[in-house]
NULUMVO-154011 format. One line per field, with one value per atom (N, C-alpha, C, O): residue number from 0; x, y, z; atom name; residue in three letters. Coordinates in nm, 4 decimals. Example, Ala and Ser with C-alpha at 12.3 -4.5 7.8 and 13.67 -1.06 7.14 Angstrom:
REM residues 2
nr 0,0,0,0,1,1,1,1
px 1.3190,1.2300,1.3200,1.4236,1.2850,1.3670,1.2900,1.3409
py -0.5690,-0.4500,-0.3300,-0.3319,-0.2250,-0.1060,0.0030,0.1138
pz 0.7800,0.7800,0.7800,0.8465,0.7080,0.7140,0.7870,0.8039
atom N,CA,C,O,N,CA,C,O
rest ALA,ALA,ALA,ALA,SER,SER,SER,SER
END
This chain:
REM residues 101
nr 0,0,0,0,1,1,1,1,2,2,2,2,3,3,3,3,4,4,4,4,5,5,5,5,6,6,6,6,7,7,7,7,8,8,8,8,9,9,9,9,10,10,10,10,11,11,11,11,12,12,12,12,13,13,13,13,14,14,14,14,15,15,15,15,16,16,16,16,17,17,17,17,18,18,18,18,19,19,19,19,20,20,20,20,21,21,21,21,22,22,22,22,23,23,23,23,24,24,24,24,25,25,25,25,26,26,26,26,27,27,27,27,28,28,28,28,29,29,29,29,30,30,30,30,31,31,31,31,32,32,32,32,33,33,33,33,34,34,34,34,35,35,35,35,36,36,36,36,37,37,37,37,38,38,38,38,39,39,39,39,40,40,40,40,41,41,41,41,42,42,42,42,43,43,43,43,44,44,44,44,45,45,45,45,46,46,46,46,47,47,47,47,48,48,48,48,49,49,49,49,50,50,50,50,51,51,51,51,52,52,52,52,53,53,53,53,54,54,54,54,55,55,55,55,56,56,56,56,57,57,57,57,58,58,58,58,59,59,59,59,60,60,60,60,61,61,61,61,62,62,62,62,63,63,63,63,64,64,64,64,65,65,65,65,66,66,66,66,67,67,67,67,68,68,68,68,69,69,69,69,70,70,70,70,71,71,71,71,72,72,72,72,73,73,73,73,74,74,74,74,75,75,75,75,76,76,76,76,77,77,77,77,78,78,78,78,79,79,79,79,80,80,80,80,81,81,81,81,82,82,82,82,83,83,83,83,84,84,84,84,85,85,85,85,86,86,86,86,87,87,87,87,88,88,88,88,89,89,89,89,90,90,90,90,91,91,91,91,92,92,92,92,93,93,93,93,94,94,94,94,95,95,95,95,96,96,96,96,97,97,97,97,98,98,98,98,99,99,99,99,100,100,100,100
px -1.9341,-1.9325,-1.8306,-1.7267,-1.8427,-1.7406,-1.8645,-1.8319,-1.9787,-2.0434,-2.1609,-2.2623,-2.0783,-2.1343,-2.0013,-1.9986,-1.8826,-1.7975,-1.7430,-1.6991,-1.7123,-1.7190,-1.7538,-1.8319,-1.7660,-1.8418,-1.7673,-1.6519,-1.8465,-1.7754,-1.8623,-1.9517,-1.8938,-1.9960,-2.1180,-2.2411,-1.9987,-2.1128,-2.1990,-2.3147,-2.1716,-2.2141,-2.3154,-2.4234,-2.2924,-2.4151,-2.5095,-2.6222,-2.5003,-2.5589,-2.6230,-2.7290,-2.6041,-2.6764,-2.7697,-2.8878,-2.7055,-2.7997,-2.9758,-3.0964,-2.9076,-3.0322,-3.1176,-3.2368,-3.0927,-3.1648,-3.2469,-3.3195,-3.2326,-3.2693,-3.3821,-3.4974,-3.3153,-3.4568,-3.5086,-3.4953,-3.5579,-3.6656,-3.5612,-3.6357,-3.3874,-3.4282,-3.4113,-3.4165,-3.3750,-3.2200,-3.3102,-3.4024,-3.2973,-3.3288,-3.2098,-3.1512,-3.1648,-3.0617,-3.0821,-3.0292,-3.1114,-3.1073,-2.9820,-2.8828,-3.0289,-2.9772,-3.0015,-3.1241,-2.9538,-2.9011,-2.8888,-2.8278,-2.9339,-2.8633,-2.7157,-2.6787,-2.6219,-2.5084,-2.5008,-2.4263,-2.5456,-2.3515,-2.4432,-2.4397,-2.5668,-2.5693,-2.4824,-2.4500,-2.4607,-2.3511,-2.1891,-2.0772,-2.2167,-2.0242,-1.9678,-1.8638,-2.1375,-2.1621,-2.0717,-1.9524,-2.1424,-2.1274,-1.9994,-1.9486,-1.9470,-1.7901,-1.7005,-1.6487,-1.6596,-1.6513,-1.6314,-1.5362,-1.7427,-1.7800,-1.6641,-1.5452,-1.6877,-1.6216,-1.4302,-1.3346,-1.4286,-1.2843,-1.1837,-1.1873,-1.1154,-1.0471,-0.9860,-0.9798,-0.9550,-0.8989,-1.0673,-1.0569,-1.2037,-1.2893,-1.3411,-1.4258,-1.2792,-1.3893,-1.3888,-1.4819,-1.1569,-1.1178,-1.1988,-1.2005,-1.2523,-1.3547,-1.5134,-1.5706,-1.5736,-1.6690,-1.6489,-1.6823,-1.5899,-1.5875,-1.5184,-1.4339,-1.5119,-1.4583,-1.5829,-1.6324,-1.6552,-1.7596,-1.8704,-1.9746,-1.8770,-1.9792,-2.1312,-2.2527,-2.0375,-2.1762,-2.1051,-1.9892,-2.1795,-2.1979,-2.2290,-2.2843,-2.1738,-2.2012,-2.3547,-2.4043,-2.4217,-2.5856,-2.6444,-2.7160,-2.6086,-2.6533,-2.7066,-2.8098,-2.5175,-2.5338,-2.6046,-2.6796,-2.5565,-2.6422,-2.8298,-2.9394,-2.8072,-3.0098,-3.0530,-3.1644,-2.9336,-2.9259,-2.9762,-3.0158,-2.9327,-2.8977,-3.0232,-3.0730,-3.0667,-3.1554,-3.3221,-3.4167,-3.3050,-3.4417,-3.4281,-3.5293,-3.3221,-3.3268,-3.3702,-3.4377,-3.3582,-3.2690,-3.4100,-3.5054,-3.4310,-3.5213,-3.4322,-3.3300,-3.5285,-3.3856,-3.4646,-3.5873,-3.3673,-3.4291,-3.3685,-3.2601,-3.4742,-3.4428,-3.4321,-3.4072,-3.4341,-3.4188,-3.3011,-3.1886,-3.3029,-3.2273,-3.0751,-3.0813,-2.9802,-2.8861,-2.7759,-2.7567,-2.7237,-2.7162,-2.5836,-2.4820,-2.5966,-2.5425,-2.3570,-2.2622,-2.3598,-2.2251,-2.1533,-2.1979,-2.0186,-1.9435,-1.9474,-1.8284,-1.9788,-1.9513,-1.7981,-1.7161,-1.7899,-1.6772,-1.5637,-1.5297,-1.5076,-1.4024,-1.3025,-1.3052,-1.2305,-1.1307,-1.1461,-1.0561,-1.2608,-1.3037,-1.4752,-1.5571,-1.5152,-1.6227,-1.7106,-1.7573,-1.7053,-1.7695,-1.8796,-1.9870,-1.7197,-1.8322,-1.9560,-2.0440,-1.9882,-2.1006,-2.2208,-2.2884,-2.2759,-2.3062,-2.4163,-2.5219,-2.3234,-2.3611,-2.3826,-2.3827,-2.4025,-2.4745,-2.5989,-2.6926,-2.5957,-2.7331,-2.8344,-2.9562,-2.7635,-2.8427,-2.9466,-3.0692,-2.8258,-2.8929,-2.9583,-3.0064,-2.9521,-3.0477,-3.1934,-3.2884,-3.1399,-3.2866,-3.3818,-3.5041,-3.3329,-3.3906,-3.4649,-3.5841,-3.3289,-3.4003,-3.5350,-3.6514,-3.5006,-3.6107,-3.7653,-3.8598,-3.7298,-3.8888,-3.9389,-4.0306,-3.8221,-3.9663,-3.9369,-3.9001,-3.9386,-4.0074,-4.0864,-4.1289,-4.1675,-4.2580,-4.4168,-4.5355,-4.3582,-4.4134,-4.4724,-4.5406
py -2.2347,-2.2713,-2.3842,-2.3614,-2.4883,-2.5786,-2.6919,-2.7816,-2.6859,-2.7582,-2.7697,-2.8394,-2.6076,-2.6064,-2.6396,-2.6497,-2.6486,-2.7846,-2.8493,-2.9010,-2.8862,-3.0386,-3.0993,-3.0838,-3.2261,-3.3583,-3.3960,-3.4365,-3.3764,-3.3748,-3.3579,-3.2926,-3.3754,-3.3174,-3.2018,-3.2027,-3.0951,-3.0072,-3.0269,-3.0257,-3.0486,-3.1388,-3.2156,-3.1978,-3.2987,-3.4166,-3.3250,-3.3742,-3.1908,-3.1624,-3.0685,-3.0280,-3.0232,-2.9299,-3.0219,-3.0112,-3.1360,-3.2775,-3.2938,-3.2754,-3.3265,-3.2751,-3.1609,-3.1917,-3.0346,-2.8961,-2.9003,-2.8078,-2.9824,-2.9742,-3.0704,-3.0489,-3.2189,-3.2782,-3.2587,-3.3524,-3.1664,-3.0879,-3.2162,-3.2717,-3.2539,-3.3087,-3.2443,-3.2645,-3.1048,-2.9860,-2.8641,-2.8637,-2.7892,-2.6696,-2.5471,-2.5487,-2.4654,-2.3138,-2.1952,-2.1862,-2.1666,-2.0328,-1.8690,-1.8337,-1.8362,-1.7299,-1.5744,-1.5709,-1.4335,-1.3177,-1.2621,-1.3221,-1.1246,-1.0638,-1.0203,-0.9671,-1.0235,-0.9747,-1.1118,-1.1213,-1.2226,-1.3526,-1.3932,-1.5158,-1.3131,-1.3496,-1.2763,-1.3237,-1.1252,-1.0691,-1.1127,-1.0727,-1.1708,-1.2297,-1.3642,-1.4090,-1.3872,-1.4859,-1.4448,-1.4690,-1.3914,-1.3452,-1.2439,-1.2239,-1.1808,-1.1028,-1.2284,-1.1932,-1.3524,-1.4942,-1.4736,-1.4062,-1.5432,-1.6297,-1.4765,-1.5081,-1.3452,-1.2896,-1.3151,-1.3038,-1.3279,-1.3806,-1.4264,-1.5455,-1.3437,-1.3548,-1.5419,-1.6024,-1.5912,-1.7267,-1.8109,-1.9319,-1.7563,-1.8321,-1.8314,-1.9015,-1.7504,-1.6629,-1.8153,-1.8745,-1.8691,-1.9782,-2.1126,-2.1965,-2.1316,-2.2602,-2.2725,-2.3752,-2.1043,-2.0320,-2.1180,-2.2364,-2.0594,-2.1320,-2.2329,-2.2040,-2.3497,-2.4912,-2.5486,-2.6152,-2.5435,-2.5598,-2.5242,-2.5797,-2.4510,-2.4232,-2.3185,-2.3190,-2.2347,-2.1407,-1.9969,-1.9809,-1.9050,-1.8069,-1.7929,-1.8743,-1.6328,-1.5791,-1.5958,-1.6713,-1.5154,-1.4753,-1.6578,-1.6789,-1.7665,-1.8602,-1.9578,-2.0129,-1.9301,-1.9646,-1.9329,-1.9909,-1.7578,-1.6756,-1.7085,-1.6669,-1.7606,-1.7859,-1.8705,-1.8879,-1.9603,-2.0888,-2.1680,-2.2725,-2.0160,-2.0173,-1.9450,-1.9735,-1.8625,-1.7815,-1.8677,-1.8673,-1.9306,-2.0107,-2.1241,-2.1923,-2.1548,-2.3250,-2.2529,-2.3249,-2.1317,-2.0837,-1.9987,-1.9729,-1.9726,-1.9043,-1.7524,-1.7258,-1.6793,-1.5278,-1.5116,-1.5021,-1.5072,-1.4536,-1.2712,-1.2165,-1.2431,-1.0149,-1.0150,-1.1291,-0.9097,-0.9444,-0.8322,-0.8431,-0.7350,-0.6624,-0.7578,-0.8647,-0.7116,-0.6858,-0.7067,-0.6047,-0.8415,-0.8189,-0.7762,-0.8179,-0.6739,-0.5432,-0.5950,-0.5316,-0.7209,-0.6906,-0.7741,-0.7845,-0.8360,-0.8916,-1.0079,-1.0207,-1.0802,-1.2829,-1.3290,-1.3611,-1.3196,-1.3821,-1.2794,-1.1840,-1.3420,-1.2116,-1.2386,-1.1602,-1.3367,-1.3463,-1.2588,-1.2109,-1.2620,-1.2147,-1.1644,-1.2457,-1.0334,-0.9401,-1.0534,-1.1662,-0.9736,-1.0422,-1.1929,-1.2397,-1.2306,-1.4284,-1.3931,-1.4788,-1.2630,-1.2637,-1.2914,-1.3593,-1.2486,-1.2101,-1.3995,-1.4186,-1.4749,-1.5858,-1.6680,-1.7911,-1.5835,-1.5778,-1.5635,-1.6424,-1.4527,-1.3412,-1.4199,-1.4138,-1.5007,-1.5216,-1.6442,-1.6444,-1.7717,-1.8519,-1.7917,-1.8797,-1.7054,-1.5929,-1.6183,-1.6692,-1.5263,-1.4887,-1.6057,-1.5921,-1.6900,-1.8328,-1.8754,-1.9012,-1.8766,-1.9448,-1.8395,-1.8733,-1.7225,-1.6337,-1.6890,-1.7200,-1.6823,-1.6998,-1.8200,-1.8352,-1.9703,-2.0609,-2.0753,-2.1906,-2.0176,-1.9817,-1.9187,-1.8730,-1.8696,-1.7541,-1.8442,-1.8236,-1.9398,-2.0259,-2.0922,-2.1890
pz 1.0837,0.9015,0.9007,0.8388,0.9526,0.9094,0.8631,0.7854,0.9035,0.7841,0.7384,0.7407,0.6631,0.5355,0.4006,0.2780,0.5420,0.4214,0.4273,0.3246,0.5323,0.6107,0.6039,0.5100,0.6564,0.7174,0.8378,0.8519,0.9076,1.0978,1.1982,1.1444,1.3119,1.4475,1.3677,1.3648,1.3003,1.2945,1.2243,1.2662,1.1083,1.0089,1.0259,0.9697,1.0970,1.1583,1.2117,1.2169,1.2594,1.3765,1.2725,1.3203,1.1634,1.0395,1.0213,1.0540,0.9560,0.9257,1.0489,1.0325,1.1342,1.2654,1.2680,1.2688,1.2697,1.2123,1.0745,1.0380,1.0246,0.8869,0.8906,0.8532,0.9593,0.9908,1.1253,1.2040,1.1590,1.2747,1.4111,1.4918,1.4251,1.5712,1.6516,1.7730,1.5594,1.6669,1.6637,1.5821,1.7222,1.6938,1.6838,1.7921,1.6153,1.5760,1.6838,1.7946,1.6638,1.7476,1.7399,1.8036,1.6733,1.6650,1.6508,1.6403,1.6437,1.6770,1.5890,1.5005,1.5580,1.4646,1.4811,1.3765,1.5709,1.6061,1.5694,1.4718,1.6053,1.5258,1.4284,1.4177,1.3129,1.2465,1.1089,1.0000,1.1765,1.1068,1.1651,1.1329,1.2229,1.2824,1.1584,1.1101,1.1518,1.0739,0.9414,0.9237,0.8737,0.7447,0.7384,0.6281,0.8518,0.8617,0.8176,0.7117,0.8474,0.8600,0.7561,0.7168,0.6629,0.4778,0.4506,0.4549,0.4283,0.3814,0.4319,0.3553,0.4855,0.5479,0.3781,0.3471,0.2978,0.2180,0.2065,0.0995,0.3178,0.3036,0.3368,0.3572,0.3418,0.3077,0.1633,0.1080,0.1277,-0.0544,-0.1437,-0.1983,-0.1258,-0.2122,-0.1863,-0.2763,-0.0912,-0.0116,-0.0765,-0.1130,-0.0782,-0.0927,-0.2149,-0.2101,-0.3379,-0.4944,-0.5194,-0.6040,-0.4838,-0.4994,-0.4621,-0.5531,-0.3476,-0.3166,-0.3913,-0.3564,-0.4797,-0.5700,-0.4695,-0.4897,-0.3544,-0.2545,-0.2551,-0.2933,-0.2131,-0.2002,-0.0774,-0.0034,-0.0440,0.1140,0.1377,0.2213,0.0530,0.0273,0.0557,0.1536,-0.0311,-0.0438,0.1050,0.1432,0.1722,0.3326,0.4149,0.4934,0.3779,0.5232,0.4436,0.4811,0.3759,0.3827,0.4280,0.4774,0.4113,0.4028,0.6158,0.6673,0.6609,0.7855,0.8367,0.9455,0.7656,0.8285,0.8165,0.8952,0.6934,0.7070,0.8048,0.8216,0.8707,0.9572,1.0663,1.1400,1.1095,1.2249,1.3528,1.2794,1.4403,1.5329,1.5710,1.6344,1.4981,1.5760,1.6611,1.6591,1.7646,1.8977,1.9483,1.9686,1.9496,1.9795,2.0568,2.0955,2.1712,2.2831,2.3817,2.3329,2.5001,2.5936,2.5513,2.4905,2.5845,2.5320,2.7202,2.7864,2.7701,2.9148,2.9366,2.8812,3.0377,3.1024,3.0950,3.0486,3.1551,3.2144,3.0892,2.9749,3.1467,3.0045,3.0332,3.0618,3.0448,3.0529,3.0401,3.1261,2.8907,2.8450,2.8592,2.7893,2.9965,2.9596,2.8233,2.7284,2.8249,2.7208,2.5549,2.4859,2.5356,2.4685,2.4814,2.5242,2.4428,2.4788,2.3664,2.3823,2.2679,2.1031,2.1221,2.0843,2.2389,2.2389,2.2969,2.2900,2.3647,2.4519,2.4155,2.4927,2.2949,2.2410,2.1677,2.1073,2.2154,2.2434,2.3417,2.3437,2.4312,2.6269,2.5883,2.6009,2.5379,2.5193,2.4514,2.4682,2.3662,2.3303,2.3710,2.3819,2.3932,2.4452,2.6429,2.7144,2.6754,2.7746,2.7707,2.8302,2.6231,2.5970,2.5334,2.5295,2.4976,2.4600,2.5764,2.5925,2.6810,2.7982,2.8398,2.8188,2.8951,2.9032,2.8807,2.9533,2.7025,2.6615,2.6151,2.5343,2.7148,2.7005,2.8440,2.8661,2.9280,3.0883,3.0806,3.1867,2.9271,2.9663,2.8776,2.9030,2.7760,2.6983,2.7831,2.7493
atom N,CA,C,O,N,CA,C,O,N,CA,C,O,N,CA,C,O,N,CA,C,O,N,CA,C,O,N,CA,C,O,N,CA,C,O,N,CA,C,O,N,CA,C,O,N,CA,C,O,N,CA,C,O,N,CA,C,O,N,CA,C,O,N,CA,C,O,N,CA,C,O,N,CA,C,O,N,CA,C,O,N,CA,C,O,N,CA,C,O,N,CA,C,O,N,CA,C,O,N,CA,C,O,N,CA,C,O,N,CA,C,O,N,CA,C,O,N,CA,C,O,N,CA,C,O,N,CA,C,O,N,CA,C,O,N,CA,C,O,N,CA,C,O,N,CA,C,O,N,CA,C,O,N,CA,C,O,N,CA,C,O,N,CA,C,O,N,CA,C,O,N,CA,C,O,N,CA,C,O,N,CA,C,O,N,CA,C,O,N,CA,C,O,N,CA,C,O,N,CA,C,O,N,CA,C,O,N,CA,C,O,N,CA,C,O,N,CA,C,O,N,CA,C,O,N,CA,C,O,N,CA,C,O,N,CA,C,O,N,CA,C,O,N,CA,C,O,N,CA,C,O,N,CA,C,O,N,CA,C,O,N,CA,C,O,N,CA,C,O,N,CA,C,O,N,CA,C,O,N,CA,C,O,N,CA,C,O,N,CA,C,O,N,CA,C,O,N,CA,C,O,N,CA,C,O,N,CA,C,O,N,CA,C,O,N,CA,C,O,N,CA,C,O,N,CA,C,O,N,CA,C,O,N,CA,C,O,N,CA,C,O,N,CA,C,O,N,CA,C,O,N,CA,C,O,N,CA,C,O,N,CA,C,O,N,CA,C,O,N,CA,C,O,N,CA,C,O,N,CA,C,O,N,CA,C,O,N,CA,C,O,N,CA,C,O,N,CA,C,O,N,CA,C,O,N,CA,C,O,N,CA,C,O,N,CA,C,O,N,CA,C,O,N,CA,C,O,N,CA,C,O,N,CA,C,O,N,CA,C,O,N,CA,C,O,N,CA,C,O,N,CA,C,O
rest UNK,UNK,UNK,UNK,UNK,UNK,UNK,UNK,UNK,UNK,UNK,UNK,UNK,UNK,UNK,UNK,UNK,UNK,UNK,UNK,UNK,UNK,UNK,UNK,UNK,UNK,UNK,UNK,UNK,UNK,UNK,UNK,UNK,UNK,UNK,UNK,UNK,UNK,UNK,UNK,UNK,UNK,UNK,UNK,UNK,UNK,UNK,UNK,UNK,UNK,UNK,UNK,UNK,UNK,UNK,UNK,UNK,UNK,UNK,UNK,UNK,UNK,UNK,UNK,UNK,UNK,UNK,UNK,UNK,UNK,UNK,UNK,UNK,UNK,UNK,UNK,UNK,UNK,UNK,UNK,UNK,UNK,UNK,UNK,UNK,UNK,UNK,UNK,UNK,UNK,UNK,UNK,UNK,UNK,UNK,UNK,UNK,UNK,UNK,UNK,UNK,UNK,UNK,UNK,UNK,UNK,UNK,UNK,UNK,UNK,UNK,UNK,UNK,UNK,UNK,UNK,UNK,UNK,UNK,UNK,UNK,UNK,UNK,UNK,UNK,UNK,UNK,UNK,UNK,UNK,UNK,UNK,UNK,UNK,UNK,UNK,UNK,UNK,UNK,UNK,UNK,UNK,UNK,UNK,UNK,UNK,UNK,UNK,UNK,UNK,UNK,UNK,UNK,UNK,UNK,UNK,UNK,UNK,UNK,UNK,UNK,UNK,UNK,UNK,UNK,UNK,UNK,UNK,UNK,UNK,UNK,UNK,UNK,UNK,UNK,UNK,UNK,UNK,UNK,UNK,UNK,UNK,UNK,UNK,UNK,UNK,UNK,UNK,UNK,UNK,UNK,UNK,UNK,UNK,UNK,UNK,UNK,UNK,UNK,UNK,UNK,UNK,UNK,UNK,UNK,UNK,UNK,UNK,UNK,UNK,UNK,UNK,UNK,UNK,UNK,UNK,UNK,UNK,UNK,UNK,UNK,UNK,UNK,UNK,UNK,UNK,UNK,UNK,UNK,UNK,UNK,UNK,UNK,UNK,UNK,UNK,UNK,UNK,UNK,UNK,UNK,UNK,UNK,UNK,UNK,UNK,UNK,UNK,UNK,UNK,UNK,UNK,UNK,UNK,UNK,UNK,UNK,UNK,UNK,UNK,UNK,UNK,UNK,UNK,UNK,UNK,UNK,UNK,UNK,UNK,UNK,UNK,UNK,UNK,UNK,UNK,UNK,UNK,UNK,UNK,UNK,UNK,UNK,UNK,UNK,UNK,UNK,UNK,UNK,UNK,UNK,UNK,UNK,UNK,UNK,UNK,UNK,UNK,UNK,UNK,UNK,UNK,UNK,UNK,UNK,UNK,UNK,UNK,UNK,UNK,UNK,UNK,UNK,UNK,UNK,UNK,UNK,UNK,UNK,UNK,UNK,UNK,UNK,UNK,UNK,UNK,UNK,UNK,UNK,UNK,UNK,UNK,UNK,UNK,UNK,UNK,UNK,UNK,UNK,UNK,UNK,UNK,UNK,UNK,UNK,UNK,UNK,UNK,UNK,UNK,UNK,UNK,UNK,UNK,UNK,UNK,UNK,UNK,UNK,UNK,UNK,UNK,UNK,UNK,UNK,UNK,UNK,UNK,UNK,UNK,UNK,UNK,UNK,UNK,UNK,UNK,UNK,UNK,UNK,UNK,UNK,UNK,UNK,UNK,UNK,UNK,UNK,UNK,UNK,UNK,UNK,UNK,UNK,UNK,UNK,UNK,UNK,UNK,UNK,UNK,UNK,UNK,UNK,UNK
END
């Protein structure tokens, strides 16, 4: 989210993705979490002041991403926050697909 509102490392990575120098992989679960975060009251004001909308950001993310689909992992990897397992799952699914290609 930071890449869409402020300059910094995240913004630089977004520029690399847009320039084809890096790839962005995403799962449906990650996309759902991004949408939830964007809709938090704290970000509503930032959206307004930057002339962006939730749908603009979501569409931009979708257009830049490679969707990774597959089975969920059976065990909880990130003990501190199980909801973050979706990021490990996305990376695992991508690496599994990359080995097949």
